[in-house]
VOFIMAR-632001 format. One record per residue (C-alpha): residue number from 1; x, y, z. Coordinates in Angstrom, 2 decimals. Layout:
<nodes>
NODE	num	X	Y	Z
NODE	NUM	X	Y	Z
...
</nodes>
This chain:
<nodes>
NODE	num	X	Y	Z
NODE	1	-2.32	101.60	16.80
NODE	2	1.44	100.95	17.22
NODE	3	1.49	102.73	20.52
NODE	4	-1.29	100.31	21.77
NODE	5	0.38	97.25	20.26
NODE	6	3.79	98.42	22.04
NODE	7	1.95	98.84	25.49
NODE	8	0.43	95.56	25.21
NODE	9	3.86	93.97	24.58
NODE	10	5.13	95.79	27.50
NODE	11	2.50	94.65	29.80
NODE	12	3.00	90.87	28.86
NODE	13	6.84	91.39	29.37
NODE	14	6.28	92.79	32.84
NODE	15	3.90	90.10	33.62
NODE	16	6.46	87.31	32.37
NODE	17	9.16	89.00	34.41
NODE	18	6.99	88.99	37.58
NODE	19	6.37	85.22	37.26
NODE	20	10.01	84.46	36.33
NODE	21	9.17	83.17	33.06
NODE	22	11.15	83.72	29.98
NODE	23	9.33	85.30	27.01
NODE	24	10.13	82.17	24.98
NODE	25	8.26	79.70	27.29
NODE	26	5.47	78.15	25.80
NODE	27	2.70	76.11	27.55
NODE	28	1.50	72.78	26.68
NODE	29	3.26	70.56	24.06
NODE	30	4.86	72.05	20.78
NODE	31	2.92	71.42	17.62
NODE	32	4.69	68.54	15.62
NODE	33	6.40	69.79	12.34
NODE	34	4.08	69.48	9.45
NODE	35	5.48	67.20	6.69
NODE	36	4.17	67.65	3.16
NODE	37	3.02	64.85	1.19
NODE	38	5.55	64.08	-1.31
NODE	39	4.60	65.24	-5.03
NODE	40	7.52	63.22	-6.86
NODE	41	9.74	60.55	-6.70
NODE	42	13.48	60.33	-6.41
NODE	43	16.23	58.04	-8.15
NODE	44	19.47	58.26	-6.70
NODE	45	22.18	56.45	-9.05
NODE	46	25.58	55.98	-7.23
NODE	47	28.46	55.09	-9.50
NODE	48	31.11	53.45	-7.03
NODE	49	33.78	50.75	-7.04
NODE	50	35.29	48.40	-4.32
NODE	51	38.60	49.34	-5.82
NODE	52	38.03	52.95	-4.67
NODE	53	38.98	54.16	-1.29
NODE	54	36.86	57.20	-1.28
NODE	55	33.75	55.27	-2.08
NODE	56	32.98	53.26	1.23
NODE	57	31.44	56.49	2.85
NODE	58	29.23	56.93	-0.23
NODE	59	28.04	53.62	0.00
NODE	60	27.05	54.07	3.78
NODE	61	25.31	57.33	2.70
NODE	62	23.08	55.76	0.33
NODE	63	22.29	52.96	2.73
NODE	64	21.52	55.40	5.22
NODE	65	19.32	57.40	3.05
NODE	66	17.28	54.62	1.88
NODE	67	16.93	53.32	5.46
NODE	68	15.57	56.74	6.68
NODE	69	13.43	57.09	3.38
NODE	70	11.82	53.56	4.17
NODE	71	11.08	54.65	7.85
NODE	72	9.43	57.71	6.59
NODE	73	7.40	56.06	3.76
NODE	74	9.20	58.45	1.19
NODE	75	9.28	57.27	-2.76
NODE	76	13.13	57.27	-2.69
NODE	77	15.23	54.57	-4.37
NODE	78	18.71	53.99	-4.40
NODE	79	20.84	52.12	-7.19
NODE	80	24.46	51.27	-6.70
NODE	81	26.25	50.90	-10.20
NODE	82	29.57	49.46	-9.72
NODE	83	31.90	50.72	-12.40
NODE	84	34.73	48.54	-14.06
NODE	85	37.35	51.28	-14.68
NODE	86	39.09	50.67	-11.15
NODE	87	39.57	46.97	-11.97
NODE	88	42.87	47.50	-13.75
NODE	89	44.19	48.77	-10.31
NODE	90	44.62	45.78	-8.30
NODE	91	41.04	44.70	-7.24
NODE	92	38.46	43.32	-9.70
NODE	93	35.05	44.45	-8.27
NODE	94	32.78	41.27	-8.76
NODE	95	29.67	43.53	-9.09
NODE	96	31.12	45.76	-11.64
NODE	97	30.04	45.92	-15.34
NODE	98	31.36	47.73	-18.51
NODE	99	27.86	48.91	-19.14
NODE	100	27.49	50.92	-16.01
NODE	101	30.73	52.53	-16.81
NODE	102	29.22	53.43	-19.98
NODE	103	26.21	54.92	-18.53
NODE	104	28.31	57.13	-16.21
NODE	105	30.23	58.41	-19.16
NODE	106	27.15	58.88	-21.07
NODE	107	25.89	61.20	-17.88
NODE	108	29.23	63.08	-17.78
NODE	109	28.71	64.03	-21.64
NODE	110	25.09	64.85	-20.89
NODE	111	25.84	66.93	-17.46
NODE	112	28.97	68.19	-18.59
NODE	113	30.66	67.75	-15.44
NODE	114	34.23	66.89	-17.40
NODE	115	34.24	63.14	-17.00
NODE	116	33.32	60.11	-14.95
NODE	117	34.69	59.86	-11.17
NODE	118	33.87	57.70	-8.09
NODE	119	31.77	58.23	-6.11
NODE	120	29.47	60.14	-8.03
NODE	121	25.75	60.48	-7.49
NODE	122	23.16	61.53	-9.94
NODE	123	19.78	62.32	-8.51
NODE	124	16.63	62.29	-11.09
NODE	125	19.21	62.29	-14.14
NODE	126	19.70	65.94	-13.86
NODE	127	21.92	66.87	-10.55
NODE	128	25.46	65.27	-9.86
NODE	129	27.69	65.68	-7.02
NODE	130	30.39	63.83	-4.78
NODE	131	28.42	60.74	-3.58
NODE	132	29.54	61.00	0.21
NODE	133	28.23	64.65	0.44
NODE	134	25.21	64.25	2.67
NODE	135	23.99	67.96	2.70
NODE	136	23.90	67.83	-1.24
NODE	137	22.17	64.40	-1.14
NODE	138	19.41	65.83	1.17
NODE	139	18.85	68.79	-0.77
NODE	140	18.65	66.94	-4.01
NODE	141	16.40	64.60	-2.52
NODE	142	14.08	67.02	-1.05
NODE	143	13.90	68.85	-4.31
NODE	144	12.93	65.57	-6.07
NODE	145	10.09	64.88	-3.47
NODE	146	8.77	68.57	-4.17
NODE	147	8.55	68.46	-7.98
NODE	148	5.39	66.46	-9.26
NODE	149	6.21	63.13	-11.09
NODE	150	5.08	63.20	-14.67
NODE	151	4.36	59.33	-14.81
NODE	152	2.75	56.79	-12.64
NODE	153	4.49	53.31	-13.15
NODE	154	3.03	49.93	-12.30
NODE	155	5.31	46.47	-12.03
NODE	156	4.26	43.06	-11.64
NODE	157	5.54	39.69	-12.07
NODE	158	4.44	37.17	-14.64
NODE	159	4.65	33.47	-14.74
NODE	160	7.76	32.38	-16.12
NODE	161	9.09	28.79	-16.40
NODE	162	13.03	29.29	-16.49
NODE	163	14.78	29.34	-12.82
NODE	164	17.57	31.61	-13.94
NODE	165	15.22	34.61	-15.12
NODE	166	12.05	36.39	-14.35
NODE	167	9.35	38.02	-16.35
NODE	168	8.34	41.76	-15.53
NODE	169	5.42	43.47	-16.88
NODE	170	5.05	47.23	-16.81
NODE	171	2.31	49.97	-17.30
NODE	172	2.99	53.76	-17.66
NODE	173	0.68	56.53	-17.25
NODE	174	1.38	59.61	-19.02
NODE	175	3.15	60.69	-22.03
NODE	176	5.45	57.88	-23.39
NODE	177	6.95	59.80	-26.41
NODE	178	10.74	60.08	-25.90
NODE	179	10.74	58.26	-22.82
NODE	180	12.51	55.10	-21.78
NODE	181	11.74	52.43	-18.88
NODE	182	14.79	51.36	-16.90
NODE	183	14.52	48.26	-15.00
NODE	184	17.21	47.61	-12.45
NODE	185	17.59	44.25	-10.65
NODE	186	19.07	45.18	-7.32
NODE	187	20.47	43.23	-4.27
NODE	188	21.05	43.96	-0.68
NODE	189	22.90	42.54	2.27
NODE	190	26.12	41.89	0.19
NODE	191	29.50	41.66	1.90
NODE	192	33.29	41.43	0.41
NODE	193	36.55	41.06	1.91
NODE	194	38.91	43.11	-0.04
NODE	195	42.49	41.50	-0.62
NODE	196	44.48	44.09	-3.14
NODE	197	43.95	47.55	-4.33
NODE	198	42.96	50.70	-2.02
NODE	199	40.83	48.92	0.25
NODE	200	43.24	45.99	1.13
NODE	201	42.15	44.20	4.17
NODE	202	38.74	45.96	4.62
NODE	203	35.38	43.98	4.53
NODE	204	32.92	46.00	2.53
NODE	205	29.11	45.72	2.60
NODE	206	26.64	47.09	0.28
NODE	207	22.85	47.59	-0.54
NODE	208	20.94	48.16	-3.34
NODE	209	23.78	46.84	-5.92
NODE	210	22.64	46.54	-9.35
NODE	211	23.05	43.16	-10.51
NODE	212	21.14	43.61	-14.01
NODE	213	19.95	46.38	-15.99
NODE	214	17.75	46.91	-18.89
NODE	215	16.39	49.95	-20.63
NODE	216	13.46	49.78	-23.02
NODE	217	12.03	52.62	-25.15
NODE	218	8.46	53.09	-24.28
NODE	219	5.61	52.93	-27.05
NODE	220	2.15	54.55	-27.10
NODE	221	0.62	51.65	-25.37
NODE	222	2.57	52.23	-22.24
NODE	223	2.58	48.59	-21.66
NODE	224	5.01	45.65	-22.09
NODE	225	7.32	42.87	-20.61
NODE	226	10.80	42.00	-20.49
NODE	227	12.76	39.26	-18.99
NODE	228	15.67	39.85	-16.66
NODE	229	18.27	37.13	-16.30
NODE	230	19.15	36.45	-12.60
NODE	231	22.91	36.41	-11.68
NODE	232	24.33	33.20	-10.07
NODE	233	23.76	33.14	-6.24
NODE	234	21.30	35.92	-6.19
NODE	235	19.31	35.87	-2.99
NODE	236	15.52	36.74	-4.12
NODE	237	14.50	37.66	-0.28
NODE	238	17.13	40.56	-0.32
NODE	239	16.49	41.69	-3.95
NODE	240	13.91	43.82	-6.18
NODE	241	13.32	45.24	-9.38
NODE	242	13.16	49.20	-9.32
NODE	243	11.60	50.69	-12.72
NODE	244	11.89	54.31	-13.61
NODE	245	10.63	56.36	-16.52
NODE	246	13.49	58.72	-18.00
NODE	247	13.60	60.92	-20.95
NODE	248	15.56	59.48	-24.07
NODE	249	19.18	60.38	-23.86
NODE	250	19.62	60.40	-20.16
NODE	251	17.17	63.11	-19.21
NODE	252	15.05	63.97	-16.77
NODE	253	13.58	61.15	-14.51
NODE	254	9.85	61.34	-14.04
NODE	255	8.37	58.01	-12.24
NODE	256	9.38	55.09	-10.57
NODE	257	8.00	52.05	-8.53
NODE	258	9.70	49.00	-7.00
NODE	259	8.97	45.38	-6.91
NODE	260	10.30	42.96	-4.48
NODE	261	11.24	39.57	-5.64
NODE	262	9.68	37.89	-2.86
NODE	263	6.95	39.09	-0.64
</nodes>
């Protein structure tokens, strides 16, 4: 049998040679790469600061990753948490909050990475790395898409009279015991000229900046409502609410959805 296969291979090689054709030549168009339907979701939490000179490349990587995910229709959601511990070194980041620094410190204790640093990326609550490393970001994103989501989440806007806040309703399908729902109000197309600190003289642009953040422990109903305050000057056309289900104590993230503030 092996002799027959070898003889046939020799005949084909001789034929290709006589025609001046390389054995790698293929007739007709190449088949398109088959992309598997994503099973899961990806939440990319970037901890960054306008006072950190190493952060702009990570900010750009997050923006680029989200743009590519949107083009491909992938359930990937980016969150840019601006920490406040850089504010004492020359420049106060207007988007920073102590609560975001506290969240990052809690991740450090959970993941055992030695302490908070910028830029840091945490993907699906279980994998962390330097936020500007494109290769690690791609691998973490692919792993998240291949792992089946345990929760389905629906978000909707409810009527609310106050102009400086909005009411969000949610419904979670799946086991809700020891789970929390995180709701992040994000804004994109932000720009800031930096006058002091490590990025002095630069104009930085930001997308997916977290402007308000709430965590609510889920009950057995898997339903509820929450009111989110709108920061002054927030542009609704460039904003949305991202909800994601996470195991209590900054554990695994297992479901997510996004709701634009304006159609």
